[in-house]
C-alpha positions as CSV (number, residue, x, y, z in Angstrom):
1,X,0.5,8.9,-8.2
2,X,0.0,5.1,-8.4
3,X,-2.7,2.7,-9.5
4,X,-2.5,-0.1,-7.0
5,X,-1.6,-2.6,-9.7
6,X,1.5,-4.3,-8.4
7,X,4.3,-4.6,-11.0
8,X,6.7,-6.9,-9.0
9,X,7.3,-8.5,-5.7
10,X,10.8,-7.6,-4.4
11,X,12.4,-8.0,-1.0
12,X,14.2,-6.0,1.6
13,X,18.0,-6.5,1.2
14,X,19.1,-4.2,4.2
15,X,17.8,-1.9,6.9
16,X,20.3,0.7,8.0
17,X,19.5,3.0,11.0
18,X,20.5,6.6,10.2
19,X,20.1,9.3,12.9
20,X,16.8,8.1,14.2
21,X,15.3,7.0,10.9
22,X,16.1,4.3,8.3
23,X,17.8,3.8,4.9
24,X,16.1,0.9,3.1
25,X,17.7,-1.2,0.5
26,X,15.3,-3.0,-1.9
27,X,16.0,-5.8,-4.4
28,X,13.5,-5.1,-7.1
29,X,12.8,-8.6,-8.3
30,X,11.2,-8.5,-11.8
31,X,10.8,-4.7,-11.7
32,X,13.3,-3.2,-14.2
33,X,15.4,-0.3,-13.0
34,X,16.6,0.6,-16.5
35,X,14.2,3.5,-16.9
36,X,14.4,4.6,-13.3
37,X,16.3,7.6,-12.0
38,X,17.4,9.2,-8.7
39,X,14.5,11.1,-7.3
40,X,11.8,8.9,-8.8
41,X,8.9,7.7,-6.6
42,X,8.3,3.9,-6.1
43,X,5.6,2.5,-4.0
44,X,6.9,-0.1,-1.5
45,X,4.0,-1.9,0.2
46,X,1.9,1.0,-0.7
47,X,4.3,3.6,0.7
48,X,5.6,6.2,-1.7
49,X,9.4,6.3,-1.3
50,X,12.0,8.4,-3.2
51,X,14.9,6.6,-4.9
52,X,18.2,7.9,-3.5
53,X,20.6,5.3,-5.0
54,X,20.1,3.0,-7.9
55,X,21.6,0.0,-9.7
56,X,20.4,-2.9,-11.9
57,X,19.4,-5.0,-8.9
58,X,17.3,-2.4,-7.0
59,X,17.4,0.8,-5.2
60,X,17.7,2.5,-1.8
61,X,15.3,5.0,-0.1
62,X,15.1,6.8,3.2
63,X,12.2,6.3,5.5
64,X,11.3,9.2,7.9
65,X,10.2,8.8,11.5
66,X,6.7,9.8,10.4
67,X,6.5,7.0,7.8
68,X,8.0,4.5,10.3
69,X,5.2,5.4,12.8
70,X,2.3,5.1,10.3
71,X,3.4,2.0,8.2
72,X,4.7,-1.5,8.5
73,X,8.0,-0.8,6.9
74,X,9.9,-0.4,10.1
75,X,8.9,-3.8,11.4
76,X,9.7,-5.7,8.2
77,X,12.8,-8.0,8.6
78,X,15.6,-8.3,6.1
79,X,14.4,-10.7,3.4
80,X,10.7,-9.8,3.7
81,X,8.8,-9.9,0.4
82,X,7.3,-6.5,-0.6
83,X,4.9,-5.2,-3.3
84,X,6.4,-2.7,-5.7
85,X,4.9,-0.3,-8.2
86,X,6.5,2.6,-10.2
87,X,4.7,5.9,-10.4
88,X,2.0,6.3,-12.9
89,X,3.0,8.0,-16.2
90,X,0.9,9.8,-18.8
91,X,-0.7,7.3,-21.2
92,X,-0.5,4.4,-18.8
93,X,-3.7,2.5,-18.2
94,X,-5.4,3.2,-14.9
95,X,-6.2,-0.4,-14.0
96,X,-6.9,0.1,-10.2
97,X,-7.7,3.4,-8.7
98,X,-5.7,6.6,-8.0
99,X,-3.3,6.3,-5.0
100,X,-0.9,8.8,-3.6
101,X,1.3,6.3,-1.7
102,X,0.6,8.3,1.5
103,X,-0.5,5.6,3.9
104,X,-3.3,6.7,6.1
105,X,-2.7,4.2,8.9
106,X,-2.5,0.5,9.9
107,X,-5.2,-2.1,9.7
108,X,-5.2,-5.7,10.9
109,X,-6.2,-9.0,9.2
110,X,-8.9,-10.7,11.2
111,X,-9.6,-13.7,9.1
112,X,-8.9,-15.5,5.8
113,X,-11.1,-18.1,4.1
114,X,-11.6,-19.7,0.7
115,X,-14.5,-18.3,-1.4
116,X,-14.7,-20.5,-4.5
117,X,-11.4,-19.9,-6.3
118,X,-10.7,-16.7,-4.6
119,X,-9.8,-15.9,-1.0
120,X,-11.9,-13.6,1.2
121,X,-9.9,-11.5,3.7
122,X,-11.6,-9.6,6.6
123,X,-9.8,-6.6,8.0
124,X,-10.2,-4.3,11.0
125,X,-9.6,-0.6,10.3
126,X,-9.1,2.2,12.8
127,X,-12.3,4.3,13.5
128,X,-10.8,7.4,11.9
129,X,-10.3,5.6,8.6
130,X,-13.3,3.2,8.7
131,X,-15.7,6.1,7.9
132,X,-14.1,6.4,4.5
133,X,-14.5,2.7,3.6
134,X,-17.7,1.9,1.7
135,X,-19.2,-1.2,0.1
136,X,-18.1,-1.4,-3.5
137,X,-15.6,1.4,-3.0
138,X,-11.9,1.1,-3.4
139,X,-9.1,0.7,-0.8
140,X,-5.4,0.0,-1.0
141,X,-4.0,-2.8,1.2
142,X,-0.2,-2.9,1.2
143,X,-0.4,-1.0,-2.0
144,X,-2.8,-3.3,-3.8
145,X,-6.0,-1.8,-5.2
146,X,-9.0,-3.8,-4.0
147,X,-12.8,-3.5,-4.1
148,X,-14.6,-3.5,-0.8
149,X,-17.3,-6.2,-0.5
150,X,-18.8,-5.4,2.9
151,X,-18.0,-2.5,5.3
152,X,-19.2,-2.1,8.9
153,X,-18.3,0.3,11.7
154,X,-14.7,-0.9,12.0
155,X,-14.4,-3.9,9.6
156,X,-14.3,-4.6,5.9
157,X,-13.7,-7.5,3.6
158,X,-12.3,-8.0,0.2
159,X,-11.9,-10.9,-2.3
160,X,-8.5,-11.8,-3.8
161,X,-8.8,-13.5,-7.2
162,X,-6.1,-16.1,-8.1
163,X,-4.0,-13.5,-10.1
164,X,-3.8,-11.1,-7.1
165,X,-2.9,-14.0,-4.8
166,X,0.0,-15.0,-7.1
167,X,1.2,-11.5,-8.1
168,X,1.3,-9.8,-4.6
169,X,2.3,-10.5,-1.1
170,X,-1.3,-10.6,0.3
171,X,-1.6,-14.4,0.1
172,X,1.1,-14.7,2.9
173,X,-0.9,-12.6,5.4
174,X,-2.0,-14.3,8.6
175,X,-4.7,-13.3,11.1
176,X,-3.2,-10.6,13.4
177,X,-0.8,-9.2,10.7
178,X,-0.7,-5.4,10.3
179,X,-1.3,-3.9,6.9
180,X,-0.8,-0.5,5.3
181,X,-4.2,1.2,4.4
182,X,-4.8,4.0,2.0
183,X,-8.4,5.1,1.7
184,X,-10.0,6.4,-1.4
185,X,-9.1,10.0,-2.0
186,X,-12.5,10.8,-3.4
187,X,-14.1,10.0,0.0
188,X,-11.8,12.4,1.8
189,X,-12.5,15.3,-0.6
190,X,-16.3,14.7,-0.4
191,X,-16.1,14.9,3.4
192,X,-14.2,18.2,3.2
193,X,-16.7,19.7,0.7
194,X,-19.7,18.6,2.8
195,X,-18.3,19.8,6.2
196,X,-20.0,23.2,6.5
197,X,-18.0,24.1,9.6
198,X,-14.8,24.2,7.6
199,X,-16.1,26.4,4.8
200,X,-15.0,30.0,4.7
201,X,-17.7,32.5,5.7
């Protein structure tokens, strides 16, 4: 599990095709690898990846075809900056909201504008995800926990405060860019509980 509070911005050091999928090499930036181990989970742009090799400078992880099809990781060039977060541990403050790192799908940035000292971003979400996005609810965009300001049939917007702009990759987004979206897990469970057709008889 993750919180959506980004711990470091790293970058992609290498992309190695392997039998139809990819091995990704990550430079971890300011994220210390001293307490990490092979098999640990690290969220990369909001995508939960398993560490398969490790050194002081970063780590490597394999990306399956399923993950390549649902996220932006396969389209990132070498050198691209990426949001990083280690998995939540017991006793760690939950500053954002609970995330699984299992990206639900891709959204798209529609517009960006200044809003006092923050920046307001408007996104388009696929119809199958938009129904889970609610005003004042939570959503993860590229692994960053954000509060939804306004939600419509297929669009939502969020505000990025100066700290979020400086501590994540979101400030570099341009209209048209694709983003990884993970909707609030509570909304999914509520839908399941309220769907009478799926309840056992």
